[in-house]
TITORDO-218895 format. One line per field, with one value per residue (C-alpha): residue number from 1; y, z, x; residue in one letter. Coordinates in nm, 3 decimals, padded with zeros to 5 digits, always signed. Example, Ala and Ser with C-alpha at 12.3 -4.5 7.8 and 13.67 -1.06 7.14 Angstrom:
torza = 1; 2
north = -00.450; -00.106
up = +00.780; +00.714
east = +01.230; +01.367
guro = a; s
END
This chain:
torza = 1; 2; 3; 4; 5; 6; 7; 8; 9; 10; 11; 12; 13; 14; 15; 16; 17; 18; 19; 20; 21; 22; 23; 24; 25; 26; 27; 28; 29; 30; 31; 32; 33; 34; 35; 36; 37; 38; 39; 40; 41; 42; 43; 44; 45; 46; 47; 48; 49; 50; 51; 52; 53; 54; 55; 56; 57; 58; 59; 60; 61; 62; 63; 64; 65; 66; 67; 68; 69; 70; 71; 72; 73; 74; 75; 76; 77; 78; 79; 80; 81; 82; 83; 84; 85; 86; 87; 88; 89; 90; 91; 92; 93; 94; 95; 96; 97; 98; 99; 100; 101
north = -00.284; -00.080; +00.077; +00.198; +00.488; +00.604; +00.977; +01.201; +01.456; +01.735; +01.559; +01.495; +01.868; +01.952; +01.692; +01.842; +02.194; +02.072; +01.844; +02.028; +02.028; +01.656; +01.583; +01.787; +01.588; +01.261; +01.393; +01.492; +01.142; +00.989; +01.228; +01.138; +00.768; +00.821; +01.022; +00.751; +00.484; +00.695; +00.744; +00.372; +00.296; +00.549; +00.398; +00.048; +00.164; +00.338; +00.026; -00.188; +00.052; +00.040; -00.340; -00.359; -00.128; -00.336; -00.655; -00.508; -00.404; -00.752; -00.915; -00.686; -00.763; -01.136; -01.122; -00.929; -01.184; -01.474; -01.298; -01.229; -01.595; -01.707; -01.466; -01.581; -01.945; -01.851; -01.652; -01.940; -02.182; -01.944; -01.898; -02.276; -02.318; -02.035; -02.186; -02.524; -02.367; -02.171; -02.488; -02.671; -02.379; -02.370; -02.742; -02.708; -02.414; -02.611; -02.903; -02.678; -02.516; -02.860; -02.970; -02.659; -02.727
up = -02.374; -02.684; -02.888; -03.243; -03.372; -03.732; -03.786; -04.084; -04.115; -04.041; -03.726; -03.624; -03.652; -03.444; -03.182; -03.164; -03.120; -02.849; -02.682; -02.350; -02.340; -02.418; -02.154; -01.900; -01.984; -01.931; -01.600; -01.503; -01.587; -01.388; -01.103; -01.118; -01.113; -00.806; -00.641; -00.722; -00.576; -00.263; -00.227; -00.273; -00.008; +00.231; +00.170; +00.238; +00.554; +00.677; +00.605; +00.789; +01.084; +01.095; +01.078; +01.359; +01.576; +01.496; +01.582; +01.916; +01.987; +01.904; +02.121; +02.411; +02.362; +02.350; +02.673; +02.841; +02.715; +02.846; +03.181; +03.188; +03.111; +03.389; +03.635; +03.527; +03.594; +03.936; +04.013; +03.900; +04.120; +04.416; +04.355; +04.337; +04.669; +04.824; +04.696; +04.837; +05.172; +05.178; +05.094; +05.387; +05.621; +05.504; +05.559; +05.906; +05.989; +05.866; +06.081; +06.385; +06.313; +06.275; +06.608; +06.781; +06.678
east = +02.658; +02.732; +02.456; +02.506; +02.304; +02.322; +02.280; +02.315; +02.593; +02.348; +02.228; +02.587; +02.666; +02.357; +02.459; +02.810; +02.665; +02.428; +02.681; +02.677; +02.300; +02.290; +02.555; +02.358; +02.046; +02.235; +02.371; +02.018; +01.896; +02.180; +02.106; +01.739; +01.828; +02.050; +01.773; +01.521; +01.750; +01.802; +01.425; +01.362; +01.624; +01.467; +01.123; +01.253; +01.429; +01.113; +00.906; +01.159; +01.151; +00.768; +00.775; +01.030; +00.817; +00.507; +00.697; +00.810; +00.452; +00.323; +00.590; +00.497; +00.127; +00.203; +00.405; +00.122; -00.131; +00.078; +00.113; -00.263; -00.337; -00.102; -00.267; -00.615; -00.519; -00.383; -00.699; -00.919; -00.728; -00.758; -01.131; -01.185; -01.002; -01.203; -01.528; -01.434; -01.346; -01.676; -01.865; -01.701; -01.776; -02.139; -02.173; -02.025; -02.259; -02.562; -02.458; -02.425; -02.760; -02.917; -02.770; -02.909; -03.267
guro = m; a; v; e; i; e; v; s; g; e; e; l; d; r; i; r; r; n; r; r; e; i; e; n; r; f; r; d; v; e; g; l; e; r; t; l; k; a; l; k; l; r; l; l; l; e; r; r; e; r; l; l; r; k; l; e; e; m; e; t; n; y; r; e; l; v; e; f; e; k; k; a; k; e; d; r; s; y; m; l; e; l; r; s; e; l; s; r; e; n; a; e; l; r; k; r; l; g; d; m; r
END
């Protein structure tokens, strides 16, 4: 993209005298743009890294929750069996006690 700028002869002489300074300013701007791009890239990489760590943490928590749920179901089943067994034993003991009287 070409840009045309009209300047007077006096301004042209001043631009020629200050050419190095102007070129340095453009280099500084280009350097700043490169630095800004590098900083943006670093920020994006850090965000991605944080998101990946958070995802790993969530996956671990989910696996633990699934395992906990499985264990809770097994425990509930065991407790129901134990309760049933205790109920049968109590009934049997009551029957024996009733027969003894």
